[in-house]
C-alpha positions, 0 to 999 in steps of 0.5 A: 522609173521616175520618167512618165511612160509616154514622155517623148520630149527628150528622146531626140536629145538623149538618143540621137547624139550617138557615139562616133565611129572614129572621128566625131560626126559633123553636128549638122548631120543627125545619124539614124536611130537603129530600131531593133525589133524584138518580140512584140504583140501581134504584127511587128509592122503595126508597132514599128509604124506606131513608134515612128509616128509617135516620134514624128508627132513630136519631132516633125517628119521622120523617115523610116527605112526597114532593112529587109533584104530585097524587100527593104523599103522606106516611108516618111511619117507625118509628111505634112502633105508633101508629094514624094517621087516613086524613084528610089534615088529621087525619094532618098534625095527628097526625103533627106531634104525634108528631114534629118530624123531617120529610123533604121529598122532591123530585126533582133537577128541582125548582126550585133557587131554591125549595129554597134559598129554603126555608132548609131543610137539604138532602141529596142522595141519589145513586148513585156511578157516573159518570153519577150523579156527573155528575148530582150535579154538575149539581144542586149547580151549580144549588143553588150558583147559586141560593144566590149569587143569593139571597145565601145563601153557605156553605150545606151540602149533605149527601151520602147515597150509596147502593148502594156499599161504604163505601170506594167511597162515600168516594172518590166523596164526595171527588171531589164535595168536591174538585170543589166546592172547585176551582170556588169553590162557595158551598156546602159538601159533606159525606158524611152517609150511605152504605149498600150495600144496603137493609134492611127498613124500618118505615113506615105506609101512605102517605096522599095529601096533596092540600094539597101538590099544586102546591106548590114546595119552599119552600111545602111546607116552610112548610106543614109548619112551620105544622103543626108549629108548631101542635103544638109546645106540646102536643108539648113538654108531652107529652115533659116529662111523660113525662120527669118522675120519677114522684115529682116533686112537683106544680107550683104553678098559675101565677098569672094576671096581674091582669085590669086590666093584661094585658101584651099581647093574648096575655095574654087578649085573645082571651078578649074574643072568645068568638065566635072560635076561636083559630088556633094560628099566629102571623105570624113578623114580628108574633107579638104579633098574635092570630089567630082564626077565625069561624063562617064560616071568616074570619080575624080579626087582633087587636092593640092600637092601639100595634101597628098596624104589626104588624097590617098586617104580619100581614095581608100575611103572612096574605094571602100565605099564605092557601092554606097557612093554610087547608090547615093549619087547617080552621077557615078557608074555602078560596078568596079570603082573608077577613081582618078586622082588630081594634084594642083601645083602652084609651081610646075617644077614640083611635077618632076618628083611626081612623074609617073605617080599615077596622078594627073598633075595640073599647074595653076597659073594667073594670066594678067587681066584674067582669072586663074587657069589650069594647065594640064602637065600630063595625061592618063598615059604619061601619068601611068594610069592608062 
């Protein structure tokens, strides 16, 4: 290996880009790194904390979620004195506004197909003795088989080798790289970290995260992405303002689009539904569909008539991810999915073909001298929902 054993400078760029699950991920949202814990010297928790703390020393605050059934918990490393709430939902919200660098920790018995299906970068934490290397090979085999089965070839697994001097760690890494190459593995193996001993770490007190109880790696990663996605805009705004010079002239306020011709629902359609609270998420395959929550915790999907296919796509996504959506936003009621679809019509005559389609229909009209208004064309009973 030509890379210095303690070189973390390019870790983020090399291992946080990740392979996509389906459509490409939004560039603003950084997926978590999945840390698979293998055989390590003494207590695993010490080395896990050390790995995350080393990341935080170089990259700023890093959030750690340890996936451990009912004992799943979270910590923030190098929090820079920030006080964090003790409520799990509030903790997720606050931490996702502080950092987009997350580590999701699972043990080596975690489902390899789930790890691969997450689409996240993977790092294997391991010791360097023969027993540890044998266990590492089994873990890499499982990931390789899962990658082949899913058609995701040439993914990369980083090695974080601990409890050994740099030259020993490099030798152990070479063994695993050669072994992977000789067996024609579909995954690439590379040394990303080596440390001989544990240094003092700086982290907040761990907080239980019951929302992660029972989740596999892929679902847990998606829950983290939902939380991070809800905070991307304010995170970016905070850092943009912090980076701007003090003498910079104020920016002109953006000119709103004419109210008579919004380009999409996002241009202001949710303003036609003051009874709903905006949900700061979007369906990755139908981002044009707006999400809102009613006072009873139900989810409402809003789209234009031209986006009916996207509306159905968003409903299927919301139905399949209901538990994650509820965990990430307490405006929604846990339990069976409560989802209502809405279609906005510029021409009320288009409602005839959609009668009894189990969708609430609304005409958008412009009143002279006033803003655009919504006229409800049916109710839940006449739509066939109730």
